[in-house]
C-alpha positions in Angstrom: 2.4 17.1 7.1 5.0 14.5 6.0 7.4 15.2 8.5 4.7 14.5 11.1 4.5 11.1 9.6 8.0 10.8 9.5 8.4 11.7 13.1 5.6 9.1 14.0 7.1 6.2 11.9 10.7 6.9 13.6 9.4 7.5 16.9 7.7 3.9 16.6 10.6 2.1 15.3 12.9 3.7 18.1 10.0 3.1 21.1 9.4 -0.5 19.8 13.2 -1.2 20.5 13.5 0.9 23.5 10.2 0.5 25.3 8.1 -2.0 24.0 5.9 -2.5 20.9 2.7 -1.3 22.1 4.1 2.2 23.1 5.6 2.0 19.5 2.1 1.2 17.7 0.6 4.0 20.0 3.3 6.5 18.4 2.9 5.3 15.2 -0.9 6.0 15.1 -0.4 9.3 16.7 2.2 9.9 13.6 -1.0 9.0 11.3 -3.5 10.8 13.2 -1.3 14.0 13.0 -0.8 13.5 9.2 -4.6 13.3 8.9 -5.1 16.2 11.1 -2.9 18.2 8.9 -4.2 17.2 5.7 -7.9 17.8 6.7 -7.4 21.1 8.6 -5.2 23.0 6.3 -6.3 25.8 4.1 -3.5 25.6 1.9 -3.9 23.3 -1.3 -1.5 20.4 -0.9 -1.6 19.2 -4.5 -1.3 21.1 -7.6 -1.9 19.7 -11.2 1.8 18.5 -11.6 1.3 16.6 -8.1 -1.5 15.0 -9.5 -0.2 14.1 -13.1 3.0 12.6 -11.0 0.5 10.9 -8.7 -1.3 9.5 -11.6 1.7 8.6 -13.4 3.2 6.3 -10.2 -0.1 4.8 -9.8 -0.6 3.5 -13.3 3.2 2.2 -13.0 2.7 0.6 -9.8 -0.8 -1.4 -11.0 1.1 -2.4 -14.3 3.9 -3.6 -12.4 1.6 -5.5 -9.9 -0.2 -6.8 -12.8 2.8 -8.2 -14.7 4.0 -9.9 -11.7 0.6 -11.4 -10.9 0.1 -12.7 -14.5 3.7 -14.2 -14.4 4.3 -15.7 -11.1 0.8 -16.5 -10.4 0.7 -19.3 -13.1 4.6 -20.1 -12.9 4.8 -20.7 -9.1 1.6 -22.7 -9.5 3.4 -25.0 -11.8 6.7 -25.2 -10.0 4.7 -26.2 -6.8 2.5 -29.0 -8.5 5.6 -30.4 -10.5 7.3 -30.5 -7.2 10.3 -28.2 -8.4 9.4 -25.6 -5.9 7.5 -25.4 -2.7 5.7 -21.9 -2.7 5.7 -20.7 0.7 2.3 -19.5 2.4 3.5 -15.9 2.5 3.8 -16.1 -1.2 0.5 -17.3 -1.7 -0.7 -14.5 0.7 1.1 -12.1 -1.2 -0.3 -13.2 -4.8 -3.5 -13.3 -3.0 -3.2 -9.5 -2.1 -2.2 -8.5 -5.4 -5.0 -10.5 -6.8 -7.7 -8.5 -4.2 -5.8 -5.3 -5.1 -7.4 -5.5 -8.8 -10.7 -6.6 -7.4 -10.7 -3.8 -5.4 -9.4 -1.3 -8.5 -11.8 -3.0 -10.8 -15.2 -2.4 -8.5 -14.0 1.2 -7.7 -13.3 2.1 -11.3 -17.0 0.5 -12.3 -18.9 2.4 -9.5 -17.3 5.6 -10.8 -17.7 4.8 -14.4 -21.4 4.0 -13.6 -21.9 6.5 -11.2 -25.1 9.0 -11.6 
């Protein structure tokens, strides 16, 4: 399953350089479609309890790193920008907005699951 996705990504990079970006994107999406097809059609369990525990650990650590980054960088960059010490590029502001939206989505999904009947 992962090999299909890896071939799609590698093929996308190669095709983008050799043929063009449209062909590269097509190969990428073919890899993604192959990944989803194997995932949905296989009768073999793809995850066991250990895999789920690893995924839960990694997800928790990722959210923690993103939270610390958002809580420290957001206000810090705002102060630097307002005082004229550093002009924050729009791409950084967009990235911080993306992190904030990540937590909005997490919070909404958490509440929906918690109060599900």
